C-alpha positions as CSV (number, residue, x, y, z in Angstrom):
1,M,16.0,35.2,4.7
2,R,12.5,34.0,5.7
3,R,12.7,30.9,3.5
4,T,16.1,30.0,4.9
5,F,14.7,30.4,8.5
6,G,11.7,28.2,7.6
7,I,13.9,25.5,6.1
8,T,16.1,25.6,9.1
9,I,13.2,25.1,11.4
10,L,11.8,22.2,9.3
11,L,15.3,20.5,9.2
12,T,15.6,20.9,13.0
13,M,12.2,19.3,13.6
14,L,12.9,16.5,11.2
15,S,16.3,15.8,12.9
16,F,14.5,15.0,16.2
17,S,12.2,12.5,14.6
18,H,12.9,8.8,15.1
19,Q,15.4,7.3,12.6
20,T,13.8,5.7,9.6
21,E,14.8,4.9,6.1
22,L,13.3,7.7,4.1
23,M,12.8,7.1,0.4
24,A,13.9,10.2,-1.6
25,L,11.7,11.0,-4.5
26,P,12.8,9.8,-7.9
27,E,13.2,12.5,-10.5
28,D,10.1,11.6,-12.5
29,L,8.0,11.7,-9.2
30,V,9.6,15.1,-8.3
31,K,8.4,16.4,-11.7
32,E,4.8,15.2,-11.0
33,S,4.9,16.7,-7.5
34,V,6.1,20.0,-8.9
35,V,3.1,20.1,-11.2
36,L,0.8,19.7,-8.3
37,S,2.7,22.2,-6.1
38,N,2.5,24.8,-8.9
39,T,-1.3,24.3,-8.9
40,L,-1.5,24.6,-5.1
41,S,0.9,27.5,-4.8
42,D,-0.2,31.1,-4.2
43,G,2.7,32.2,-6.6
44,Y,5.2,32.4,-3.7
45,A,5.1,29.0,-2.1
46,S,7.6,26.4,-3.3
47,F,7.8,22.6,-3.3
48,Y,10.6,21.2,-1.2
49,P,11.5,17.8,-2.7
50,E,14.3,17.4,-0.2
51,H,11.8,17.4,2.6
52,S,9.4,15.0,0.9
53,Q,9.2,11.3,0.8
54,F,7.2,8.5,-0.7
55,V,6.0,5.0,-0.1
56,E,4.8,2.4,-2.5
57,I,1.1,1.4,-2.1
58,P,-1.1,-1.3,-3.4
59,G,-3.7,-0.6,-6.1
60,H,-7.2,0.6,-5.5
61,S,-9.8,-1.3,-7.5
62,A,-12.4,1.5,-7.4
63,Q,-9.9,3.9,-8.8
64,G,-8.6,1.5,-11.4
65,F,-5.0,1.2,-10.7
66,K,-2.9,-1.8,-9.8
67,S,-0.1,-0.1,-7.9
68,G,0.8,3.4,-6.9
69,V,2.8,5.7,-4.6
70,A,1.9,8.1,-1.9
71,V,4.0,11.2,-1.4
72,L,4.3,13.2,1.8
73,M,5.2,16.6,0.3
74,S,6.2,19.9,1.9
75,M,5.6,23.4,0.6
76,G,6.7,26.6,2.2
77,G,7.0,30.3,1.6
78,W,3.2,31.1,1.4
79,A,2.7,34.9,0.8
80,G,6.5,35.3,0.9
81,G,6.6,34.3,4.6
82,N,7.8,31.3,6.5
83,T,4.6,29.3,6.7
84,N,4.7,25.8,5.5
85,N,2.1,23.1,4.6
86,Q,2.2,19.4,4.1
87,Y,0.2,17.4,1.7
88,V,-0.2,13.7,0.8
89,A,-0.6,13.0,-2.9
90,V,-1.5,9.6,-4.2
91,Y,-0.3,8.7,-7.7
92,A,-1.3,5.6,-9.7
93,I,1.6,3.9,-11.6
94,N,0.4,3.7,-15.2
95,E,1.0,0.5,-17.2
96,K,3.4,1.1,-20.1
97,L,1.5,0.7,-23.3
98,N,3.3,0.3,-26.7
99,L,1.3,2.9,-28.5
100,G,4.2,4.9,-29.9
101,K,3.5,7.7,-27.5
102,R,5.6,9.1,-24.7
103,Y,5.1,7.1,-21.5
104,K,3.9,9.0,-18.4
105,K,4.6,6.8,-15.4
106,Y,2.5,8.6,-12.8
107,R,-1.1,9.8,-12.7
108,L,-2.5,11.9,-9.8
109,V,-5.4,10.2,-8.2
110,S,-6.0,12.3,-5.0
111,F,-4.3,14.7,-2.6
112,K,-5.1,16.2,0.8
113,Q,-3.5,18.8,3.0
114,V,-2.5,17.0,6.2
115,G,-0.4,19.4,8.2
116,G,1.5,22.6,8.4
117,K,2.9,25.3,10.7
118,G,0.7,25.7,13.7
119,D,-1.3,22.6,13.0
120,R,0.9,19.5,13.0
121,L,4.1,18.2,11.3
122,F,4.5,14.7,9.9
123,T,7.9,13.2,9.5
124,T,7.2,9.7,8.1
125,I,4.7,8.0,5.9
126,S,4.1,4.3,5.6
127,S,1.6,1.9,4.0
128,E,-0.4,-0.4,6.3
129,N,-3.7,-2.3,6.0
130,Q,-5.0,-0.6,2.9
131,G,-4.2,2.8,4.4
132,L,-1.5,5.3,4.9
133,V,0.0,5.9,8.3
134,L,1.5,9.4,9.0
135,S,3.6,9.9,12.1
136,G,5.0,13.1,13.5
137,F,4.2,15.7,16.0
138,G,1.3,17.9,17.1
139,Y,1.3,21.0,19.1
140,G,1.1,20.9,22.9
141,E,-0.5,23.7,24.9
142,K,2.8,25.5,25.5
143,D,4.6,24.7,22.3
144,S,5.9,27.5,20.2
145,L,5.1,27.5,16.4
146,C,8.6,26.2,15.6
147,C,8.5,23.1,17.7
148,P,5.5,20.8,18.1
149,S,6.3,18.2,20.7
150,Q,3.4,15.8,21.1
151,P,3.9,12.5,19.1
152,I,1.0,11.7,16.9
153,S,0.0,9.1,14.3
154,L,-2.8,9.4,11.8
155,M,-4.4,6.9,9.4
156,L,-5.6,8.0,5.9
157,T,-7.8,5.8,3.7
158,M,-9.0,6.3,0.2
159,S,-12.7,6.2,-0.4
160,D,-14.3,4.6,-3.4
161,R,-14.7,8.1,-4.9
162,G,-11.0,8.7,-4.5
163,N,-11.0,11.0,-1.6
164,L,-8.3,10.7,1.0
165,E,-10.1,10.6,4.4
166,E,-8.7,10.9,7.9
167,A,-9.6,7.9,10.1
168,A,-9.5,8.4,13.8
169,S,-6.1,9.4,15.1
170,L,-4.1,6.2,16.0
171,N,-3.3,7.9,19.3
172,D,-7.1,8.2,20.1
173,R,-7.6,4.4,19.4
174,E,-5.0,3.6,22.0
175,R,-6.9,5.3,24.8
């Protein structure tokens, strides 16, 4: 019941976001995201691939990959409740080598928690100027937990050590 309620709230919030062409996760990327979500989960929380999206990104020379993908992923049901979190995971796309071994297309490079219930909700991810732009909603002073209403955008960059770091909010730069 709580999971259904949480999913209903998330779907409602996503339906109010501006229309964009969301890229659904391919099956092999879903499998990689499930591995990460199982590591992050408290044993109750689940990964919601249907509420996740990805964007192709250029490589990062310090991290040794030529191309990759960034996934905005959602997980919910922490401690059996209706709390949800959002993460961005960056995966390198491995080059296919003919070594007679099974090919693993994606390699996790970095991940970061970026939002969740009571914090902020991101509805889109895009790649721009060697960074990732997340757009969505933050909570206003009178917003209930179900419904953040303040539009926000955030830029994430990857450090030479592979950490995803929050740059100043794009909304702050406009002021």
